[in-house]
FISEZA-348443 format. One record per residue (C-alpha): x, y, z; chain; residue in three letters. Coordinates in Angstrom, 2 decimals. Each point is the difference from the previous one (the first is absolute). Example, Ala and Ser with C-alpha at 12.3 -4.5 7.8 and 13.67 -1.06 7.14 Angstrom:
2
<pt><xx>12.30</xx><yy>-4.50</yy><zz>7.80</zz><mol>A</mol><type>ALA</type></pt>
<pt><xx>1.37</xx><yy>3.44</yy><zz>-0.66</zz><mol>A</mol><type>SER</type></pt>
This chain:
160
<pt><xx>3.41</xx><yy>-26.69</yy><zz>-6.42</zz><mol>A</mol><type>MET</type></pt>
<pt><xx>2.05</xx><yy>2.20</yy><zz>2.24</zz><mol>A</mol><type>ILE</type></pt>
<pt><xx>-1.01</xx><yy>3.07</yy><zz>-1.87</zz><mol>A</mol><type>ALA</type></pt>
<pt><xx>-3.57</xx><yy>-1.06</yy><zz>0.63</zz><mol>A</mol><type>LEU</type></pt>
<pt><xx>0.69</xx><yy>-0.09</yy><zz>3.70</zz><mol>A</mol><type>VAL</type></pt>
<pt><xx>1.99</xx><yy>3.16</yy><zz>-0.01</zz><mol>A</mol><type>PHE</type></pt>
<pt><xx>-3.16</xx><yy>1.77</yy><zz>-1.95</zz><mol>A</mol><type>PHE</type></pt>
<pt><xx>-2.45</xx><yy>-1.17</yy><zz>2.65</zz><mol>A</mol><type>TYR</type></pt>
<pt><xx>2.11</xx><yy>1.05</yy><zz>2.76</zz><mol>A</mol><type>LEU</type></pt>
<pt><xx>0.69</xx><yy>3.48</yy><zz>-1.58</zz><mol>A</mol><type>ALA</type></pt>
<pt><xx>-3.70</xx><yy>0.22</yy><zz>-0.86</zz><mol>A</mol><type>SER</type></pt>
<pt><xx>-0.76</xx><yy>-0.92</yy><zz>3.78</zz><mol>A</mol><type>ALA</type></pt>
<pt><xx>2.21</xx><yy>2.75</yy><zz>1.36</zz><mol>A</mol><type>VAL</type></pt>
<pt><xx>-1.55</xx><yy>2.61</yy><zz>-2.41</zz><mol>A</mol><type>ILE</type></pt>
<pt><xx>-3.53</xx><yy>-0.90</yy><zz>0.86</zz><mol>A</mol><type>LEU</type></pt>
<pt><xx>0.99</xx><yy>-0.15</yy><zz>3.78</zz><mol>A</mol><type>GLY</type></pt>
<pt><xx>1.72</xx><yy>3.29</yy><zz>0.07</zz><mol>A</mol><type>GLY</type></pt>
<pt><xx>-2.68</xx><yy>1.62</yy><zz>-2.10</zz><mol>A</mol><type>ALA</type></pt>
<pt><xx>-2.74</xx><yy>-1.25</yy><zz>2.41</zz><mol>A</mol><type>LEU</type></pt>
<pt><xx>2.08</xx><yy>1.31</yy><zz>2.99</zz><mol>A</mol><type>THR</type></pt>
<pt><xx>0.14</xx><yy>3.44</yy><zz>-1.65</zz><mol>A</mol><type>VAL</type></pt>
<pt><xx>-3.81</xx><yy>0.31</yy><zz>-0.76</zz><mol>A</mol><type>VAL</type></pt>
<pt><xx>-1.35</xx><yy>-1.64</yy><zz>3.25</zz><mol>A</mol><type>LEU</type></pt>
<pt><xx>2.79</xx><yy>1.41</yy><zz>2.45</zz><mol>A</mol><type>SER</type></pt>
<pt><xx>-1.34</xx><yy>2.60</yy><zz>2.54</zz><mol>A</mol><type>ARG</type></pt>
<pt><xx>3.70</xx><yy>0.74</yy><zz>0.68</zz><mol>A</mol><type>ASN</type></pt>
<pt><xx>1.66</xx><yy>1.97</yy><zz>-2.21</zz><mol>A</mol><type>ILE</type></pt>
<pt><xx>3.29</xx><yy>-1.24</yy><zz>0.38</zz><mol>A</mol><type>VAL</type></pt>
<pt><xx>-0.89</xx><yy>-3.51</yy><zz>-0.15</zz><mol>A</mol><type>TYR</type></pt>
<pt><xx>-1.59</xx><yy>0.99</yy><zz>-3.53</zz><mol>A</mol><type>ALA</type></pt>
<pt><xx>3.55</xx><yy>1.35</yy><zz>-1.06</zz><mol>A</mol><type>ALA</type></pt>
<pt><xx>1.38</xx><yy>-3.30</yy><zz>1.00</zz><mol>A</mol><type>PHE</type></pt>
<pt><xx>-2.61</xx><yy>-1.62</yy><zz>-2.15</zz><mol>A</mol><type>GLY</type></pt>
<pt><xx>0.86</xx><yy>2.13</yy><zz>-2.89</zz><mol>A</mol><type>LEU</type></pt>
<pt><xx>3.68</xx><yy>-0.80</yy><zz>0.33</zz><mol>A</mol><type>ILE</type></pt>
<pt><xx>-1.04</xx><yy>-3.97</yy><zz>0.14</zz><mol>A</mol><type>ALA</type></pt>
<pt><xx>-2.02</xx><yy>0.58</yy><zz>-2.95</zz><mol>A</mol><type>SER</type></pt>
<pt><xx>2.36</xx><yy>1.93</yy><zz>-2.20</zz><mol>A</mol><type>LEU</type></pt>
<pt><xx>2.68</xx><yy>-2.72</yy><zz>0.89</zz><mol>A</mol><type>SER</type></pt>
<pt><xx>-2.25</xx><yy>-2.72</yy><zz>-1.35</zz><mol>A</mol><type>GLY</type></pt>
<pt><xx>-0.44</xx><yy>2.04</yy><zz>-3.08</zz><mol>A</mol><type>ILE</type></pt>
<pt><xx>3.77</xx><yy>0.11</yy><zz>-0.16</zz><mol>A</mol><type>ALA</type></pt>
<pt><xx>-0.03</xx><yy>-3.86</yy><zz>0.19</zz><mol>A</mol><type>GLY</type></pt>
<pt><xx>-2.30</xx><yy>-0.27</yy><zz>-3.06</zz><mol>A</mol><type>ILE</type></pt>
<pt><xx>2.38</xx><yy>2.20</yy><zz>-1.82</zz><mol>A</mol><type>PHE</type></pt>
<pt><xx>2.58</xx><yy>-2.23</yy><zz>0.83</zz><mol>A</mol><type>ILE</type></pt>
<pt><xx>-2.15</xx><yy>-3.19</yy><zz>-1.41</zz><mol>A</mol><type>LEU</type></pt>
<pt><xx>-0.44</xx><yy>2.09</yy><zz>-2.99</zz><mol>A</mol><type>ALA</type></pt>
<pt><xx>3.87</xx><yy>0.08</yy><zz>-0.67</zz><mol>A</mol><type>PHE</type></pt>
<pt><xx>-0.07</xx><yy>3.84</yy><zz>0.68</zz><mol>A</mol><type>ALA</type></pt>
<pt><xx>2.45</xx><yy>0.46</yy><zz>2.69</zz><mol>A</mol><type>PRO</type></pt>
<pt><xx>0.38</xx><yy>3.91</yy><zz>-0.82</zz><mol>A</mol><type>PHE</type></pt>
<pt><xx>-3.50</xx><yy>0.46</yy><zz>0.66</zz><mol>A</mol><type>LEU</type></pt>
<pt><xx>0.20</xx><yy>-2.05</yy><zz>3.10</zz><mol>A</mol><type>ALA</type></pt>
<pt><xx>2.95</xx><yy>2.06</yy><zz>1.31</zz><mol>A</mol><type>LEU</type></pt>
<pt><xx>-1.96</xx><yy>3.40</yy><zz>-1.05</zz><mol>A</mol><type>VAL</type></pt>
<pt><xx>-3.17</xx><yy>-1.44</yy><zz>1.90</zz><mol>A</mol><type>GLN</type></pt>
<pt><xx>1.83</xx><yy>-0.52</yy><zz>3.08</zz><mol>A</mol><type>ILE</type></pt>
<pt><xx>2.31</xx><yy>3.13</yy><zz>0.15</zz><mol>A</mol><type>LEU</type></pt>
<pt><xx>-2.58</xx><yy>2.59</yy><zz>-1.44</zz><mol>A</mol><type>ILE</type></pt>
<pt><xx>-3.45</xx><yy>-1.45</yy><zz>1.21</zz><mol>A</mol><type>TYR</type></pt>
<pt><xx>1.03</xx><yy>-2.14</yy><zz>3.04</zz><mol>A</mol><type>GLY</type></pt>
<pt><xx>2.62</xx><yy>2.57</yy><zz>0.97</zz><mol>A</mol><type>GLY</type></pt>
<pt><xx>-0.46</xx><yy>3.59</yy><zz>-0.74</zz><mol>A</mol><type>ALA</type></pt>
<pt><xx>-3.86</xx><yy>0.09</yy><zz>-0.36</zz><mol>A</mol><type>ILE</type></pt>
<pt><xx>-0.60</xx><yy>-2.09</yy><zz>3.29</zz><mol>A</mol><type>VAL</type></pt>
<pt><xx>2.58</xx><yy>2.45</yy><zz>1.70</zz><mol>A</mol><type>ILE</type></pt>
<pt><xx>-1.80</xx><yy>3.13</yy><zz>-1.21</zz><mol>A</mol><type>VAL</type></pt>
<pt><xx>-3.42</xx><yy>-1.60</yy><zz>1.21</zz><mol>A</mol><type>ILE</type></pt>
<pt><xx>1.80</xx><yy>-0.40</yy><zz>3.53</zz><mol>A</mol><type>ILE</type></pt>
<pt><xx>1.31</xx><yy>3.35</yy><zz>0.06</zz><mol>A</mol><type>PHE</type></pt>
<pt><xx>-3.39</xx><yy>1.42</yy><zz>-0.66</zz><mol>A</mol><type>ALA</type></pt>
<pt><xx>-1.38</xx><yy>-2.06</yy><zz>2.65</zz><mol>A</mol><type>LEU</type></pt>
<pt><xx>2.72</xx><yy>1.48</yy><zz>2.42</zz><mol>A</mol><type>MET</type></pt>
<pt><xx>-0.67</xx><yy>3.56</yy><zz>-1.17</zz><mol>A</mol><type>LEU</type></pt>
<pt><xx>-3.89</xx><yy>-0.30</yy><zz>0.51</zz><mol>A</mol><type>THR</type></pt>
<pt><xx>-1.43</xx><yy>0.95</yy><zz>3.17</zz><mol>A</mol><type>LYS</type></pt>
<pt><xx>-1.67</xx><yy>-2.65</yy><zz>2.02</zz><mol>A</mol><type>LEU</type></pt>
<pt><xx>-3.06</xx><yy>2.00</yy><zz>0.45</zz><mol>A</mol><type>GLU</type></pt>
<pt><xx>-0.76</xx><yy>-0.38</yy><zz>-3.76</zz><mol>A</mol><type>ASP</type></pt>
<pt><xx>-0.27</xx><yy>-3.66</yy><zz>0.43</zz><mol>A</mol><type>PHE</type></pt>
<pt><xx>-2.20</xx><yy>-0.14</yy><zz>2.99</zz><mol>A</mol><type>ARG</type></pt>
<pt><xx>-2.69</xx><yy>2.21</yy><zz>-2.26</zz><mol>A</mol><type>THR</type></pt>
<pt><xx>-0.05</xx><yy>-2.73</yy><zz>-2.56</zz><mol>A</mol><type>LEU</type></pt>
<pt><xx>-3.08</xx><yy>-2.26</yy><zz>-0.17</zz><mol>A</mol><type>SER</type></pt>
<pt><xx>-1.37</xx><yy>-2.64</yy><zz>-2.51</zz><mol>A</mol><type>ASP</type></pt>
<pt><xx>-0.97</xx><yy>1.35</yy><zz>-3.48</zz><mol>A</mol><type>HIS</type></pt>
<pt><xx>-3.66</xx><yy>0.17</yy><zz>-0.66</zz><mol>A</mol><type>LYS</type></pt>
<pt><xx>0.47</xx><yy>-1.37</yy><zz>-3.63</zz><mol>A</mol><type>HIS</type></pt>
<pt><xx>1.70</xx><yy>-3.04</yy><zz>0.76</zz><mol>A</mol><type>TRP</type></pt>
<pt><xx>-2.80</xx><yy>-2.11</yy><zz>-1.70</zz><mol>A</mol><type>PRO</type></pt>
<pt><xx>0.48</xx><yy>1.76</yy><zz>-3.45</zz><mol>A</mol><type>LEU</type></pt>
<pt><xx>3.89</xx><yy>-0.70</yy><zz>0.69</zz><mol>A</mol><type>ALA</type></pt>
<pt><xx>-0.71</xx><yy>-3.64</yy><zz>0.48</zz><mol>A</mol><type>LEU</type></pt>
<pt><xx>-2.40</xx><yy>-0.68</yy><zz>-3.05</zz><mol>A</mol><type>VAL</type></pt>
<pt><xx>2.63</xx><yy>1.93</yy><zz>-2.12</zz><mol>A</mol><type>SER</type></pt>
<pt><xx>2.84</xx><yy>-2.15</yy><zz>1.48</zz><mol>A</mol><type>SER</type></pt>
<pt><xx>-1.84</xx><yy>-3.22</yy><zz>-0.80</zz><mol>A</mol><type>LEU</type></pt>
<pt><xx>-1.07</xx><yy>1.05</yy><zz>-3.64</zz><mol>A</mol><type>VAL</type></pt>
<pt><xx>3.68</xx><yy>0.60</yy><zz>-0.73</zz><mol>A</mol><type>ILE</type></pt>
<pt><xx>1.13</xx><yy>-3.24</yy><zz>1.67</zz><mol>A</mol><type>LEU</type></pt>
<pt><xx>-2.74</xx><yy>-1.83</yy><zz>-2.35</zz><mol>A</mol><type>GLY</type></pt>
<pt><xx>1.52</xx><yy>1.75</yy><zz>-2.89</zz><mol>A</mol><type>LEU</type></pt>
<pt><xx>3.60</xx><yy>-0.88</yy><zz>0.88</zz><mol>A</mol><type>ILE</type></pt>
<pt><xx>-0.97</xx><yy>-3.49</yy><zz>0.74</zz><mol>A</mol><type>THR</type></pt>
<pt><xx>-2.05</xx><yy>-0.57</yy><zz>-3.12</zz><mol>A</mol><type>SER</type></pt>
<pt><xx>2.72</xx><yy>1.51</yy><zz>-1.96</zz><mol>A</mol><type>ALA</type></pt>
<pt><xx>2.63</xx><yy>-2.43</yy><zz>1.71</zz><mol>A</mol><type>ALA</type></pt>
<pt><xx>-2.26</xx><yy>-3.11</yy><zz>-0.98</zz><mol>A</mol><type>PHE</type></pt>
<pt><xx>-1.08</xx><yy>1.01</yy><zz>-3.42</zz><mol>A</mol><type>TYR</type></pt>
<pt><xx>3.04</xx><yy>1.84</yy><zz>-1.83</zz><mol>A</mol><type>LEU</type></pt>
<pt><xx>2.65</xx><yy>-2.13</yy><zz>-1.51</zz><mol>A</mol><type>PRO</type></pt>
<pt><xx>3.31</xx><yy>-0.50</yy><zz>1.49</zz><mol>A</mol><type>VAL</type></pt>
<pt><xx>3.11</xx><yy>0.82</yy><zz>-1.92</zz><mol>A</mol><type>ASN</type></pt>
<pt><xx>2.28</xx><yy>-2.78</yy><zz>0.86</zz><mol>A</mol><type>LEU</type></pt>
<pt><xx>2.92</xx><yy>0.88</yy><zz>-2.57</zz><mol>A</mol><type>GLY</type></pt>
<pt><xx>3.39</xx><yy>0.28</yy><zz>1.10</zz><mol>A</mol><type>SER</type></pt>
<pt><xx>1.11</xx><yy>2.47</yy><zz>2.53</zz><mol>A</mol><type>ARG</type></pt>
<pt><xx>3.52</xx><yy>1.91</yy><zz>-0.19</zz><mol>A</mol><type>THR</type></pt>
<pt><xx>1.21</xx><yy>2.52</yy><zz>2.36</zz><mol>A</mol><type>GLY</type></pt>
<pt><xx>1.02</xx><yy>3.42</yy><zz>-0.74</zz><mol>A</mol><type>VAL</type></pt>
<pt><xx>3.56</xx><yy>0.97</yy><zz>-0.85</zz><mol>A</mol><type>ASN</type></pt>
<pt><xx>0.71</xx><yy>2.22</yy><zz>3.30</zz><mol>A</mol><type>LEU</type></pt>
<pt><xx>3.17</xx><yy>1.47</yy><zz>-1.85</zz><mol>A</mol><type>SER</type></pt>
<pt><xx>-2.24</xx><yy>1.63</yy><zz>-2.61</zz><mol>A</mol><type>VAL</type></pt>
<pt><xx>-2.46</xx><yy>1.05</yy><zz>2.49</zz><mol>A</mol><type>LEU</type></pt>
<pt><xx>2.49</xx><yy>1.38</yy><zz>2.46</zz><mol>A</mol><type>ALA</type></pt>
<pt><xx>1.55</xx><yy>2.13</yy><zz>-2.94</zz><mol>A</mol><type>HIS</type></pt>
<pt><xx>-3.29</xx><yy>1.35</yy><zz>-0.83</zz><mol>A</mol><type>ASN</type></pt>
<pt><xx>-1.24</xx><yy>0.70</yy><zz>3.47</zz><mol>A</mol><type>LEU</type></pt>
<pt><xx>3.22</xx><yy>1.97</yy><zz>0.76</zz><mol>A</mol><type>PHE</type></pt>
<pt><xx>0.25</xx><yy>1.93</yy><zz>-3.46</zz><mol>A</mol><type>SER</type></pt>
<pt><xx>-3.57</xx><yy>0.60</yy><zz>-0.86</zz><mol>A</mol><type>GLN</type></pt>
<pt><xx>-1.77</xx><yy>0.19</yy><zz>3.27</zz><mol>A</mol><type>TRP</type></pt>
<pt><xx>2.80</xx><yy>1.44</yy><zz>2.41</zz><mol>A</mol><type>ALA</type></pt>
<pt><xx>-1.39</xx><yy>3.43</yy><zz>-0.03</zz><mol>A</mol><type>ILE</type></pt>
<pt><xx>-3.66</xx><yy>-0.63</yy><zz>0.68</zz><mol>A</mol><type>PRO</type></pt>
<pt><xx>0.88</xx><yy>-2.47</yy><zz>2.65</zz><mol>A</mol><type>PHE</type></pt>
<pt><xx>2.16</xx><yy>2.71</yy><zz>1.81</zz><mol>A</mol><type>GLU</type></pt>
<pt><xx>-2.90</xx><yy>2.30</yy><zz>-0.38</zz><mol>A</mol><type>ILE</type></pt>
<pt><xx>-2.08</xx><yy>-2.32</yy><zz>1.77</zz><mol>A</mol><type>ALA</type></pt>
<pt><xx>2.48</xx><yy>-0.63</yy><zz>2.86</zz><mol>A</mol><type>SER</type></pt>
<pt><xx>0.16</xx><yy>3.77</yy><zz>0.44</zz><mol>A</mol><type>LEU</type></pt>
<pt><xx>-3.62</xx><yy>0.47</yy><zz>0.16</zz><mol>A</mol><type>VAL</type></pt>
<pt><xx>-0.33</xx><yy>-2.90</yy><zz>2.48</zz><mol>A</mol><type>LEU</type></pt>
<pt><xx>2.90</xx><yy>1.59</yy><zz>1.95</zz><mol>A</mol><type>LEU</type></pt>
<pt><xx>-1.74</xx><yy>3.42</yy><zz>0.00</zz><mol>A</mol><type>ILE</type></pt>
<pt><xx>-3.29</xx><yy>-1.47</yy><zz>1.07</zz><mol>A</mol><type>ALA</type></pt>
<pt><xx>1.78</xx><yy>-1.82</yy><zz>3.05</zz><mol>A</mol><type>LEU</type></pt>
<pt><xx>1.90</xx><yy>3.23</yy><zz>0.84</zz><mol>A</mol><type>ILE</type></pt>
<pt><xx>-3.65</xx><yy>1.82</yy><zz>-0.12</zz><mol>A</mol><type>GLY</type></pt>
<pt><xx>-1.64</xx><yy>-2.60</yy><zz>1.94</zz><mol>A</mol><type>GLY</type></pt>
<pt><xx>2.65</xx><yy>0.10</yy><zz>2.70</zz><mol>A</mol><type>GLY</type></pt>
<pt><xx>-0.42</xx><yy>4.00</yy><zz>0.19</zz><mol>A</mol><type>ILE</type></pt>
<pt><xx>-3.90</xx><yy>-0.10</yy><zz>0.19</zz><mol>A</mol><type>MET</type></pt>
<pt><xx>0.03</xx><yy>-2.24</yy><zz>3.07</zz><mol>A</mol><type>VAL</type></pt>
<pt><xx>2.85</xx><yy>2.06</yy><zz>1.60</zz><mol>A</mol><type>ARG</type></pt>
<pt><xx>-1.17</xx><yy>1.94</yy><zz>3.12</zz><mol>A</mol><type>GLU</type></pt>
<pt><xx>1.11</xx><yy>3.34</yy><zz>0.41</zz><mol>A</mol><type>ASP</type></pt>
<pt><xx>0.89</xx><yy>1.10</yy><zz>3.41</zz><mol>A</mol><type>LYS</type></pt>
């Protein structure tokens, strides 16, 4: 019963954050809505006995990705936002979104649910594999992001 209440609460946070992202005119509010939605997804991961994925969701998506979005907003000129207007193709986007919503809803109602026993992942094995097999790709990705951040700072610098 408590798990069901937690699921509904996390789902409400996800949907509320997603609606804020889509419907907000202020892009900073949209970023906050994205943080809320990603935090709700971390709650769903906790409910599914995946604490590592919940931690990654908070640290990587909720933290790093949203920080990058906020940096991009800070580095964007205000005049670029004033020239934005409503897109002409929003009816097509609405129809395609409703079709995808119908497909997801029908799949949720008509596909069988696997109610087998759930077990957690052995975190020591996961950590060993992560830091032995995936250490070099992780470091390369972090260097690429660092170079992109430095490049963004150099591009917006005003030379006197």
